[in-house]
C-alpha positions as CSV (number, residue, x, y, z in Angstrom):
1,M,81.0,103.3,103.9
2,S,81.9,101.1,101.1
3,V,81.6,97.4,101.8
4,A,82.7,94.2,99.9
5,R,80.3,91.3,100.2
6,R,81.6,88.3,102.1
7,P,81.1,85.5,99.3
8,N,79.2,83.2,101.6
9,R,76.4,82.7,99.1
10,A,75.8,81.5,95.6
11,P,77.2,83.7,93.0
12,D,73.5,84.8,91.7
13,Q,72.2,85.3,95.1
14,A,71.5,88.7,96.3
15,P,73.8,90.0,99.1
16,T,72.4,90.7,102.6
17,A,73.2,93.0,105.4
18,H,75.1,90.2,107.1
19,D,77.5,89.7,104.2
20,E,79.1,93.1,104.5
21,I,82.8,93.6,105.5
22,P,84.5,97.1,105.6
23,A,87.7,97.7,103.6
24,H,87.8,94.4,101.6
25,S,86.3,95.6,98.3
26,W,89.8,95.7,96.7
27,A,90.3,92.0,97.5
28,K,86.9,91.1,95.7
29,P,87.6,88.4,92.9
30,V,87.6,90.0,89.4
31,S,88.2,88.1,86.2
32,P,91.6,87.8,84.6
33,G,91.0,90.3,81.8
34,L,91.4,93.9,81.4
35,I,91.0,94.7,85.0
36,S,93.8,92.6,86.0
37,A,95.9,93.7,83.2
38,A,95.4,97.4,84.0
39,T,96.0,96.8,87.8
40,D,99.4,95.3,87.1
41,N,100.2,98.1,84.6
42,D,99.5,101.3,86.5
43,P,100.7,104.7,85.3
44,S,104.1,104.1,87.1
45,G,104.5,100.8,85.1
46,L,103.4,102.5,81.8
47,A,105.9,105.4,82.3
48,T,108.8,102.9,83.3
49,Y,108.1,100.6,80.2
50,S,108.1,103.6,78.0
51,L,111.4,105.0,79.4
52,A,113.1,101.8,79.1
53,G,112.0,101.5,75.3
54,A,113.0,105.0,74.8
55,Q,116.4,104.8,76.3
56,F,117.5,101.2,75.4
57,G,115.2,100.3,72.4
58,Y,114.4,96.5,72.2
59,D,117.2,95.5,74.5
60,M,115.0,95.2,77.7
61,L,112.1,93.2,76.1
62,W,113.7,90.1,77.7
63,T,112.5,91.4,81.0
64,C,108.9,91.0,80.1
65,V,109.4,87.5,78.7
66,L,111.9,85.9,81.0
67,S,110.2,87.4,84.1
68,Y,107.0,85.5,83.3
69,P,107.6,82.2,84.8
70,S,108.8,83.8,88.1
71,M,105.9,86.1,88.1
72,V,103.5,83.2,87.9
73,A,105.5,81.2,90.5
74,F,105.6,84.2,93.3
75,Q,101.7,84.7,92.8
76,L,101.0,80.8,93.1
77,V,103.2,80.8,96.1
78,A,101.3,83.7,97.8
79,A,97.9,82.0,96.9
80,R,98.9,78.8,98.1
81,I,100.2,80.0,101.5
82,A,96.8,82.0,102.0
83,A,94.7,79.1,100.8
84,L,96.4,76.5,103.1
85,T,96.6,78.9,106.3
86,S,93.5,80.8,105.6
87,N,95.6,84.0,106.5
88,G,97.0,86.8,104.4
89,L,100.9,87.1,103.9
90,T,101.2,89.7,106.6
91,V,99.4,87.8,109.3
92,N,101.6,84.7,108.5
93,M,104.9,86.8,108.4
94,R,103.8,88.1,111.9
95,E,103.1,84.4,113.1
96,H,106.2,82.8,111.7
97,Y,109.2,85.3,111.7
98,S,110.8,87.3,114.5
99,R,109.2,90.7,115.3
100,F,112.4,92.2,114.0
101,L,112.0,90.7,110.5
102,F,108.4,91.3,110.4
103,Y,108.3,95.1,111.2
104,I,111.2,95.5,108.7
105,A,109.0,93.8,105.9
106,V,105.9,95.9,107.0
107,A,107.9,99.1,107.0
108,R,109.5,98.4,103.6
109,F,105.9,97.6,102.2
110,L,104.3,100.5,103.4
111,I,106.9,103.0,102.4
112,A,106.9,101.4,98.8
113,N,103.2,101.4,98.6
114,L,102.8,104.9,99.8
115,F,105.1,106.2,97.1
116,N,103.3,104.0,94.6
117,I,100.1,105.6,95.5
118,A,101.6,109.0,95.3
119,A,103.0,108.4,91.9
120,D,99.5,107.1,90.6
121,I,97.8,110.3,92.2
122,V,100.4,112.4,90.3
123,A,99.7,110.5,87.1
124,M,95.9,111.4,87.1
125,G,96.9,115.0,87.9
126,I,99.1,114.7,84.6
127,A,96.1,113.0,82.9
128,A,93.7,115.8,83.9
129,Q,96.1,118.5,82.7
130,L,96.5,116.7,79.4
131,L,92.7,116.8,79.0
132,W,91.6,120.1,80.5
133,R,94.9,122.2,81.2
134,G,95.2,123.8,84.5
135,S,97.0,122.8,87.8
136,I,98.5,119.4,88.4
137,P,98.7,119.7,92.2
138,L,94.9,120.7,92.2
139,F,93.9,117.9,89.8
140,A,95.9,115.4,91.7
141,A,94.3,116.4,95.1
142,L,90.7,116.1,93.6
143,F,91.4,112.8,92.1
144,G,92.8,111.4,95.3
145,I,89.7,112.6,97.0
146,A,87.5,110.7,94.5
147,S,89.5,107.6,94.9
148,V,89.2,107.6,98.7
149,T,85.5,108.4,98.2
150,L,85.0,105.4,95.7
151,Q,86.8,103.1,98.1
152,W,84.8,104.1,101.1
153,F,81.2,104.1,99.5
154,V,81.4,101.9,96.5
155,P,82.5,98.2,96.3
156,Y,85.5,97.8,94.2
157,A,84.1,95.2,91.9
158,R,81.1,97.5,90.9
159,Y,83.1,100.5,89.7
160,A,85.9,98.3,88.3
161,Q,83.3,97.0,85.8
162,V,82.9,100.5,84.7
163,L,86.4,101.9,84.7
164,K,87.7,98.7,82.9
165,W,86.7,100.0,79.5
166,L,89.1,103.0,80.0
167,T,91.8,100.3,79.9
168,L,91.0,99.5,76.3
169,T,93.1,102.5,75.7
170,L,96.2,100.1,76.2
171,L,95.4,98.5,73.0
172,A,96.9,101.6,71.3
173,Y,100.3,100.2,72.0
174,V,99.5,96.9,70.3
175,G,98.1,99.0,67.4
176,V,101.7,100.8,67.2
177,A,103.4,97.5,66.8
178,V,100.8,96.5,64.0
179,A,101.1,100.0,62.2
180,L,104.7,100.4,62.1
181,D,107.3,98.6,60.3
182,M,109.2,96.9,63.1
183,P,112.2,94.5,63.2
184,W,110.6,91.3,64.4
185,E,113.5,89.1,64.1
186,A,115.4,91.4,66.3
187,I,112.6,91.8,68.7
188,A,112.4,88.1,68.9
189,I,116.0,87.7,69.7
190,R,116.1,90.5,72.3
191,S,113.0,89.1,73.9
192,L,114.8,85.9,74.9
193,V,118.6,86.9,74.9
194,P,119.4,89.7,77.5
195,R,121.7,92.4,76.2
196,I,123.1,94.0,79.1
197,T,124.8,97.3,79.4
198,W,127.2,97.7,82.0
199,S,126.1,101.3,83.4
200,E,124.3,102.7,86.4
201,H,121.7,104.0,84.3
202,Y,120.9,100.7,82.8
203,F,120.6,98.9,86.0
204,T,118.5,101.6,87.4
205,I,116.0,101.2,84.8
206,L,116.2,97.5,85.1
207,L,115.4,97.7,88.9
208,A,112.4,99.9,87.9
209,V,111.1,97.5,85.4
210,L,111.4,94.4,87.9
211,G,109.7,96.5,90.4
212,T,106.8,97.1,88.2
213,T,106.5,93.4,86.9
214,I,107.1,91.5,90.2
215,S,105.4,93.9,92.5
216,P,105.0,93.0,96.2
217,Y,101.6,94.6,96.6
218,L,100.3,92.2,93.9
219,L,101.4,89.2,95.8
220,F,99.9,90.4,99.1
221,S,96.5,91.4,97.4
222,Q,96.5,87.8,95.6
223,A,96.9,86.2,99.2
224,E,94.0,88.4,100.5
225,Q,91.9,87.5,97.9
226,Q,92.4,83.7,98.5
227,V,91.3,84.4,102.1
228,E,88.3,86.1,101.0
229,E,87.4,83.2,98.7
230,K,88.0,80.7,101.3
231,R,86.4,82.2,104.5
232,P,82.9,80.8,104.0
233,Q,84.3,77.3,103.4
234,M,86.5,77.2,106.6
235,V,85.1,74.4,108.5
236,G,87.8,73.7,110.9
237,D,88.7,70.1,109.5
238,D,89.8,68.2,106.4
239,K,86.4,68.5,104.8
240,D,87.3,71.4,102.7
241,A,90.6,69.7,101.3
242,S,89.0,68.9,97.7
243,R,87.6,72.2,97.7
244,R,90.8,73.8,98.4
245,E,92.3,71.9,95.6
246,R,89.9,73.1,93.2
247,Q,90.4,76.8,94.3
248,L,94.1,76.2,93.8
249,I,93.4,74.8,90.3
250,S,91.3,77.8,89.5
251,V,94.0,80.4,90.9
252,R,96.7,78.6,88.6
253,R,94.5,79.0,85.6
254,D,93.7,82.6,86.3
255,T,97.2,83.6,87.2
256,V,98.7,82.3,84.1
257,I,96.2,84.1,82.0
258,R,96.5,87.3,84.2
259,T,100.1,87.4,84.1
260,A,100.5,86.7,80.4
261,L,98.1,89.9,79.9
262,S,100.1,92.0,82.2
263,N,103.5,91.0,80.7
264,G,102.1,91.4,77.2
265,V,101.0,94.9,77.9
266,G,104.4,95.7,79.2
267,F,106.0,94.1,76.3
268,F,104.0,96.2,73.6
269,V,104.5,99.4,75.6
270,M,108.2,99.0,75.5
271,A,108.3,97.9,72.0
272,A,106.1,100.9,70.9
273,A,108.5,103.4,72.8
274,A,111.5,101.7,71.1
275,A,109.8,101.9,67.6
276,T,109.0,105.7,68.0
277,L,111.0,107.6,70.7
278,H,114.2,105.5,70.6
279,R,114.2,105.0,66.6
280,N,113.8,108.9,66.3
281,G,116.4,109.7,68.8
282,N,113.9,111.1,71.3
283,G,113.8,110.9,75.0
284,L,111.0,110.7,77.5
285,N,110.9,113.7,79.8
286,H,107.4,114.9,80.0
287,A,104.0,113.4,79.4
288,R,103.6,114.8,75.9
289,D,106.7,112.6,75.2
290,A,104.8,109.7,76.5
291,A,102.0,110.6,74.4
292,R,104.0,110.4,71.3
293,V,104.6,106.8,71.7
294,I,101.0,106.1,70.3
295,E,100.7,109.0,67.9
296,P,101.2,106.6,65.0
297,V,97.7,105.2,65.6
298,M,96.1,108.0,67.7
299,G,97.4,111.0,65.9
300,G,96.2,114.1,67.7
301,Y,94.1,112.2,70.1
302,A,97.3,110.5,71.5
303,P,97.4,112.9,74.8
304,V,93.6,112.2,75.2
305,V,94.1,108.4,75.0
306,L,97.2,108.4,77.4
307,A,95.2,110.6,79.8
308,L,92.3,108.0,79.8
309,A,94.7,105.2,80.2
310,F,96.5,106.9,83.3
311,I,93.1,107.6,85.0
312,G,91.7,104.1,84.5
313,T,94.8,102.3,85.5
314,A,95.3,104.4,88.4
315,F,91.8,104.1,89.7
316,L,92.1,100.2,89.5
317,A,95.5,100.0,90.9
318,L,94.8,102.3,94.0
319,P,92.5,100.0,95.8
320,P,94.8,97.0,96.0
321,L,97.7,99.3,96.8
322,A,96.0,101.0,99.7
323,G,94.1,97.7,100.8
324,S,97.2,95.6,101.0
325,A,99.1,98.3,102.9
326,A,96.2,98.5,105.2
327,H,96.3,95.0,105.9
328,A,99.9,95.1,106.6
329,A,99.5,98.0,109.1
330,A,96.7,96.2,110.8
331,S,98.6,93.1,111.3
332,A,101.5,95.2,112.7
333,V,99.2,96.4,115.6
334,D,96.7,93.7,116.4
335,R,98.8,90.8,117.7
336,H,97.2,91.1,121.2
337,S,93.8,91.9,120.2
338,D,93.7,88.9,118.1
339,Q,94.8,86.8,121.2
340,Q,92.3,88.3,123.5
341,Q,89.1,88.3,121.5
342,G,86.7,85.9,120.0
343,D,86.7,85.1,116.3
344,G,83.6,87.3,115.5
345,Q,84.5,90.2,117.7
346,R,88.1,90.0,116.4
347,D,87.0,89.9,112.8
348,G,84.8,92.8,113.3
349,Q,87.4,95.1,115.1
350,R,90.1,94.0,112.6
351,D,87.7,95.0,109.7
352,R,87.3,98.4,111.2
353,R,90.8,98.9,111.8
354,I,91.8,97.9,108.2
355,A,89.0,100.4,107.0
356,L,90.6,103.3,109.0
357,M,94.1,102.3,107.9
358,L,93.2,102.3,104.4
359,V,91.9,105.8,104.7
360,A,94.9,106.8,106.6
361,V,97.3,105.3,103.8
362,M,95.4,107.0,101.1
363,T,95.5,110.3,102.8
364,L,99.2,110.1,103.4
365,G,99.9,108.8,99.6
366,V,97.7,111.6,98.2
367,S,99.5,114.2,100.4
368,I,102.8,113.1,99.2
369,G,101.8,113.0,95.5
370,V,100.4,116.7,95.8
371,T,103.5,117.9,97.8
372,L,105.9,116.4,95.1
373,T,103.8,118.1,92.3
374,I,103.9,121.5,94.3
375,M,107.8,121.1,94.5
376,R,107.8,121.1,90.9
377,I,109.3,117.7,90.3
378,E,108.9,116.5,87.0
379,P,105.8,114.1,87.1
380,I,107.2,111.5,84.8
381,Q,110.3,111.2,87.0
382,I,108.0,110.7,90.1
383,L,106.4,107.8,88.3
384,Y,109.8,106.3,87.3
385,W,111.5,106.8,90.6
386,G,108.4,105.1,92.3
387,A,109.1,101.9,90.2
388,V,112.9,102.1,91.0
389,A,112.1,102.3,94.9
390,N,109.8,99.3,94.5
391,G,112.5,97.3,92.6
392,S,115.2,98.3,94.9
393,T,113.4,97.2,98.1
394,A,111.5,94.2,96.9
395,M,114.1,91.5,97.6
396,P,113.4,91.2,101.5
397,I,109.8,90.6,100.9
398,M,110.8,88.2,98.1
399,V,113.1,86.1,100.3
400,L,110.7,86.1,103.2
401,L,107.8,84.8,101.0
402,V,109.9,81.8,99.6
403,M,111.1,80.9,102.9
404,L,107.6,81.1,104.3
405,S,106.5,78.6,101.6
406,T,108.6,76.1,103.0
407,K,108.0,76.4,106.6
408,R,106.3,73.3,108.2
409,S,104.8,75.5,110.9
410,A,102.9,77.5,108.3
411,V,102.0,75.0,105.4
412,G,102.8,71.6,107.1
413,D,103.9,68.9,104.6
414,L,102.2,70.8,101.7
415,S,105.2,73.0,100.9
416,A,105.4,74.7,97.4
417,H,106.8,72.6,94.6
418,W,110.4,72.8,94.2
419,S,110.0,74.2,90.6
420,L,108.0,77.2,92.0
421,R,110.7,77.9,94.7
422,A,113.5,77.6,92.1
423,L,111.9,80.3,90.1
424,C,111.2,82.5,93.0
425,W,114.7,82.2,94.1
426,L,115.9,82.8,90.5
427,A,114.1,86.1,90.5
428,T,115.2,87.1,93.9
429,V,118.9,86.5,93.0
430,C,118.5,88.5,89.7
431,A,116.9,91.3,91.6
432,G,119.7,91.3,94.1
433,A,122.3,91.1,91.4
434,A,120.9,94.1,89.5
435,L,121.0,96.1,92.7
436,V,124.5,95.4,93.4
437,A,125.5,95.9,89.9
438,R,123.8,99.3,90.1
439,F,125.8,100.6,93.0
440,A,129.0,98.8,91.5
441,C,128.7,100.7,88.3
442,G,128.1,103.9,90.2
443,W,131.0,103.3,92.3
444,F,133.4,102.7,89.6
445,Q,132.2,105.0,86.8
């Protein structure tokens, strides 16, 4: 079984058998570079950004720029809660909210993650067909099995260091911006000044974009990573206060860099789609259409490059998706066992429970993805509607997270700074307004 190494040793010290924890490899710290940018921009995100650019040109570029402060704020709040409480978000929500609210949040999170996993599995099936032809359902199933096997037998940090090189394909979207004659003045304006089209279609795509930028699973995985980093330093008193502060400073730096890379990729994907598909009056209905976005720089190799981007980003995104869902499911069922057992026994049983939950979540997600392809639903639409579902249901998680950051029972007197809370509330209100506007436009049109 794959194990992550409990970080209770020097960085250059070899791991020992006592350092192993099952099912935590997805939370192993990785540098804020290609891996993080790819994880934040999985195939569902790439398809959504491309569709937004194809449909509305440069009009939605503002979502990648103006959402940046709120994305940073949400991730810092999640990391701060985890660092102060030494627990992930699901454990904190279980402890500080009513059972009803907690189960609603967990149910929403599990459903959204399952469909996101299914979408990424479908994307790998699309990629394999672009590379080798053949059956998308068969390829999707094989890649799903491969992902489960990697998560079970190989630590995430180990194979992420190899797969990260596939994400260099994302630079093709930057290359399109360099190769084509793009209206940079108009792009600058559209990046800072929203242009809103009052239609159901516009707000649906807006929700999809918000769902792939401010993704709840990234917040949960961010929190779990902080718990993993803090575990060996938990001394039960205030001696680790300075160490915790240094950890939070490092988190702020890494979050700013990682989020900038993530939003930058989304920005260039959307701009490239606007400069190719939208400018030429083409839509995005199939994988071949998505490949046309990078044809100006990749030529006939565009389908191959897109396929490698889908495979690399999907393999990197699936462990955090499945791992955070497994933590949520485990937190929903282990209240009594946590209270009745000692720390060591409780941690061991919880780790085993998370490992089994991870396999169950992946198995169900793969099954959903394969079933959708067998039903002959257009794969690009699966990727897109997975992002729509994420954006449409993110608001409860966002509200509970901001409220948790102010609860004295959780963080004491060290609540999140008012500026972070304001940015989080701003994003929450905007997501809620987009959801209401979508249904209002659908009702009156």
